N, C-alpha and C positions, 0 to 999 in steps of 0.2 A: 640226255638222249634226244637225238634229232627226230623231229616230227614234222610231217608235211600234211597240210589240210587243204584240199581243193574244194572249190565251190563255184556256183554260178551256172552249172549246166541246166539245160531245160529242153523241152520239145518246142521247136519253132518251125515256121514254114520257110521254104526256100526263099532266099532274098532277105531274110531277117538277120538280126544281130544278137550277139550275146557277149557278155564280158565275164571271163573266168578269172578267179582269184586263187592264189596259193599262198598260204601263210606258212612260213618256215620258222621253226623254233628249235632251240638247243644247239645252235651252231653259229659261227660268225658269218652271217648272211652276206656281208659286204665283200667278201673275198672270193666268192664262188660264181662261176659262170653257170647259169641256170637255163633250163630248157623246158618246153612243153612237149609232151609226147601224146600220141593218139594210138589207141589199140582198138581193133575191130575183131569180131569173132573169126577165128581161124588164121589170123595174121599176127606177125610179131609187132611189138610196140615200136612205132616209128617216130622220129623226131619231126616236130612241126615247126618250131622256132626256138631260137636261143638268144640269150643276152649276156654279155660279159659284165663284169663288175663295174666297168666304166660306161656301159650303155651301148656298146656296139652290138648290133643285131644281125641275125641271119635267119632266113626263112626257106622252107621247102618250096620247091617250084609250084606246087599245087595251091599254095596259100599266099604267094607273093601278091601284094597289092590289095589283099582282102583282110589279112590278119595283121595285128600290131602287137608285139610283145613289149612290155615295159616293166620297170621295177621301182619300188619305193623302198630304199634302203632303211629309212627311218621306221617303216612299218614292217620290215622283214617280209614284204609281200611282192610277188611277181604276178603280173596280169597278162591276159591274152584277150585283146579286143578282136572279136570275130564279126566281120561284116560280109554282106552278100553271101550268106551261107548257102551251101549246096548239099544235096542229099549225101554226096560222098564225103562230107565232113563229119558224118555221123560216127560216133565212137565214144569210148571212155577216155577222157583226157586226164593226164597226170603231169605233175611237175617233178623235176629232180635235177641233179647235176648233169651237165652235158658230158663230162668225161670223168674217168677215174672211178673208184668204187662208189656205187650209188648209195645215197641215203636210203633208209628203209622206205619203201614205197607207201604212199598214202592210199586212201580208198578210191581216189579218182572222182571225176564228176562226169555224168552221162550227158552227152549232147546228141540229140536226135533231130535231124532236119527232114521234114516231110516235103514231098514234091507236090 
């Protein structure tokens, strides 16, 4: 059974940094394009960044130049380094597949950026 466990969220001041981690178990991690998603109250979950199995990355316009997605295939883990955080980055962050039937969603990790 596939399981996703996100961690690393916290309350930080604007301009601060966080590193999120997502451990994926129960599937062949190395073949999957993965993404980080952000959900805020009243809004749909949106894609923040994605990374292919070979390391090609894509970012949403709002996070380009500030966030970096990476993966460690040996550890079945995908990361999101978040720098120069802004209040609008606040939300619950999830990882999952970028396309196709989603894995069961994890609990997410809360990021709160204060102004």
